[in-house]
N, C-alpha and C positions, 0 to 999 in steps of 0.2 A: 389524075392519080390512077395507078395500076390497080385493078381489082384482084382479090384473092381468087375470083372465079374466071379470070381471063385466061385464054390459051397462051402458050408460050412454047419456045423451042429450047430443049436441053441438048446442045450439040446436034446430033443427028436424030434426036427423038422429039417428035412433036407431041405435046400433051394438051389435054382439054382444059385443064385448070391448074392452079398453083398449090394444090393440096396433095401431099404425098403420104403414103402409108409407110411408116418406119419399119425397119426389120424387127420381127418379134419371134423369138424362139418358142416353139409350141410342142416339141418332142412327140410328134405323131408320125414319124417316118422310120418304122422298124427296118433294120439292116440298111439304113441310110437311103431308103427308097421312098419317095413321095407316094401316097396312096390316092385313090380316086377322091376321097373326101378333101384332100389338099386342093385339088382342082376346083371343087365346089367352093371351098373357103375363099380362095383368091378371086374367083369369078364373081362371087357375091360383092366384092369390094372394088370391082373394076371401074367404078365411076371416079375413083381417085385419079388425079392427073398422072401420078406415077406410083406403082406398087413396087416396093423393095422387099424381096423375100426375106424370110428368116435366114440367119447365117447358115451357109451351105459349105460343108467341108470340101477343101480342094484335094484331099488325100486321106488315106486311113490315118496317117500320123496327125493330121489336122483335126481329127475328131476329139471333142472334149466333153460331150454330153451324150447320154444315151438317146437313141431314136431321133437324132437330128439328121436332116438330109445331107447327101453328098452329091458330087458331080464327077466321081472317079470310077464308076462302073457303068456298063451298058444299061443295066436295069434301072439305075438312078436317072440316067439321061432319058430313057423312055418314060419314066414316071413324070419327069419335068415337062416332056413334050405335051402330055395331057393337060398339064397346068397352063402352059403358055397358050395352047390352042383354046382352052376354055376362056381365058382372059381376053384374048384377041377377038374371039367370037362375040364378046360383050363390048368390044370397042376400046378396051383398056390397053395400057402399056405397062410392061413389067420387066424389071431387072433383077438379077440374082446377086446376093451379097456373098462374095468370095471370102472364106473364113479359114484361118489357121489359128487355133487357140493357144499354141505355144505351151506354156507351163500350166494352163488351166485345163488339166485333163487328169485321167486316172489310168493306172496300168491295165485295168480291166477293159478299157476302151481301146488300148493300143495293140497293134499286131504282136503276137507272141508275148504279151505282157510287158512290153518294153517301157522304159521310162519316157515320159513326155520330154519334149525338147524346149529349150529356152535360150536366151542370149548367154546367160552366165551360170546356169544351174542353181539359181536361188529359188528356194521354195516360195510358192505364190501365197501361201497362207490364205487360201480361199477355198470355196467348195464347188463341187460339180455334181451333176445329176446322173445317177446310174440306176440300172435295173437289177434288183436283187434276184437271188435264185428262185424265190417263190413267185416271181413275176411282178412284184410291187416295185414302185420307184421311190427313190429317196436321194437326199443330198448327203455327200460324204466329203471329207477333206481331200484336196487335190494331192496327187503323188509328187514325190521329190523329183524334179526334172534333171536332165543332164544338159550341159552346154553344147550347142551346135558347133561342130568343127568348121573352120573356115572353108575347107574344101567341100563341105556339104551344101554351102549356100547356093552355088549355081544350080544344083538339083532342086532345091527349094523354090527358086525363082521359076524353074521349068515347070514345077507343079502348078504354080499360079498361071503360067501361060497356057498349059494344057486345060486347066479348068475354065479359063476364059473362052477358049475355043469350044470346049464341050458345052458351055452356056449358049453360045451362038448356034451350035448344032441342035440344041434342045429348043430353040425358037425364042430365046429371050431377046429383048430389045437392047440389052446392054448388060453391064455388070457394075456393081459397087464393091470396091475393095475395102474390106473391113480392117481399118487401121486405128480402131478405137477400143474403149472399154477394157483396157488392160490385157488384150490378147497379143499375139506374137509380134506384129509390126509395132504396136505401141510399146511393148516390152523392150524392143530394140531402141526406140526413141527416148525412153525414160531413163533418167540418170540413176535412179535407185535400183532398177532391174538389169541395167546393162553396165557391167564392169569389165567389158572386154578390152584387150590391148591390141587387137588387130585393126584392120581397116574399117571395121563395123562397130567400133567402140571408142570412148574417150571424148573427142570433140563433138560439137553439135553436128558438124558436117558428116562425121563418121556415123553418128547414131541415126541420122535420117537416111543414110545411104541405102539400106536394104529396102525401105519403103519406096524410095525413088526408083531403084532398079526394078522392083516389082511392077510399079506403074509403067515404066518405060517398056518392059517386056510385054505387058498386056496391050498397051497402046500400039506397039508394033504389030501385035497379032490381030487385034480387032478394030483398031482405030480409036483415037482420042474422043471422037464424037459419040462413042458408045461406052465410054469408061468414066466412072465416077469414083469418089473415095469418101469414106466416112471417118471423121476425126473427132476426138473428145479431149481437148487440150488439158482440162483440169479435173476430169472425173476421177474419183478414188476407186472406181469399180475394180474388183479383182486385185485389190491392194496396190493399184497403180500409184506411182508417185514420181514427181520430178522437182528438183530444187528450184528451177526457174523455167517454167514452160513457155513464157512469152517469146524469147528469142528462138527457141526450137521451132515453134509453129509459125512464127513470122518467116523464118528462113525456108521452111518447108513450103509454105504458101507461095513464096517468091519462086522457088525452084519448080513448082508445079505449073507455073504460069506458061512456060514454053511448050507444054505437052498437049495443049488443045483439049483439055478434059471437058466432058459434058456438064459435070457438076461437082461441087464440093459440099458435102453434107456434114453439118457441124452440130454436135451436142453441146449446147450452151450450159455450162455448170456441171453439176454432178448428175450422171445418168439416172433418170427417174427420181432425182432428188432436188435439192436447192439450186436455183439458177445462179445464186450469188456465191456458190462455193469457191473458195480460194485454194491455191496451191503455191507453196513457196512464200507465203506470208503477205501477198499483195494481190489486188484484183487483176483479173485478166482483161485486157483491152480488146474486145471483140471487133471493134471498128478498125483498130490498128492491124489486127490479124487479117481481116478481109482486104484492107487497103494494101497490105503487102503483096497480095496476089494481083490486085488491080493495077498498082503502080508498075508492076513488072510486066504488064501487058496481058495478064490473065483474063479470060472472058468466061470462065466456068460459071454456070448458074450457081447461086449461093442458096443452099437449102439449110434452114435452121430447124432445130428440134429441142424439145424438153419443156414440158409444162405449158405449152401454148393453149389458149382458149380461142373461141371464135373471135372475140374482140381483139386480143393481142396479135392474133395471126393476121387479121385484116390490117392492123396498124403496121405490122412488120413489113408487109408487102407494099402498102400504100406509101410508107415513108421511104422506101428504098433500102431499108435495113436488110431485107432478104428478097430473093426472087420467088421463093417457094417455102412452105412451112410443112414439116412432117409431123404427123400425129401417130402415137403408138397405141396405148391401151384403149383410147377412145374408138379406134378402128376395130379392136377385138369385139367390143360389144355393140358396135353400130356399123353394120355392113354398108348402110346408106349414109355414112357420116357427111359426105359432101352435101347431100340434100338437106340434112338436118342443120348444117352450118349455114347454108344459104337461106333457109327458112326460119332460122333461130328457133328450131324445134328442140324440145327437151331430149337429152341423151339417155340411152339405156345405161344402167350401172353394170359394170363387169363383175364376174364371179371369179375371184382370184384363185379359188381352189381348183379351177379347171384350166389354168394357164398352161401347165406343163404335163403332157401325157394325157391319155384318155382317147375318147372317140368324138362323136358329134356333139355331145353335151358341152356347152361353153365354147364351141368351135364354129359350127355351122347352123346353130339353132336360135341365134339371137333374132328378134323380130325387127322388121322394117316398118316404115310409116304406111306402106301400102296395105 
């Protein structure tokens, strides 16, 4: 049986074990620039086989939350260089999550107070995090978005390509395309948020078109062996909904097979919630989803996420259900999570009040076993 602690290869990325750190928004990058404490934070967790950064905006338009990092300015790229250098100095591997939030934004975060963009201009009925005039942070309703024009889409894909190149210039080992949790790419794939009548709406083939074109552009730029994607077929996050997600994601998994991706990172169930969450009135078949990729010749490593424990993670890898398991909140409060899982040591509890915004408290000050 394959061990959770055995090394493996994700495309062109060799990793020391099969434990990944999931992307975790922390809102500690003012002006979209990672700070020195960001380098400390990720370096502390470099024993993970793979670190996936917090969602990182590909452009100003892609920003949806205050103080999340970007990859579209020289200053941000320099900030990330310090992060990747610190992680590599500890022997770790790190990819950045390329993020466009779509409708999950606020006019105060957009250039010149513009409306956020989305497939069809449908309000997200969700909340986002902004910084108030007095410097305090808080959650507010997202702004009403506008629909992207068809002729804007090539420019959007170019933003993804540029961000992937910037990630490599910043020293990352690869990228993870964020196509989950109700953000822009999933908004295009979901039947309830995409009511378009052009080549990017209507049929399943049309709704997954943008995601595939983004993946293709990035693969052409940096290679499939350094490209991954995150998917959450049934999550209700950010008011995401689809009448029947199974055929959508089966076809997507099949189409991704020919692109030589390093990994596919799957949120099983509701993000941060029940693993048995359903959408469209019937259970999602996770094995059918994975097998759609395998039967089409896809060899991407299969990373699973959502509510895994030491025991269930071991079983997932040993049974062949997954090649790797990603942990989220447990990595926030346990920089040495890999060691704790290996030794069955108790875990630190996290302080949820420090998740979003702030400084070192709840970020770089959690104790390790040493």
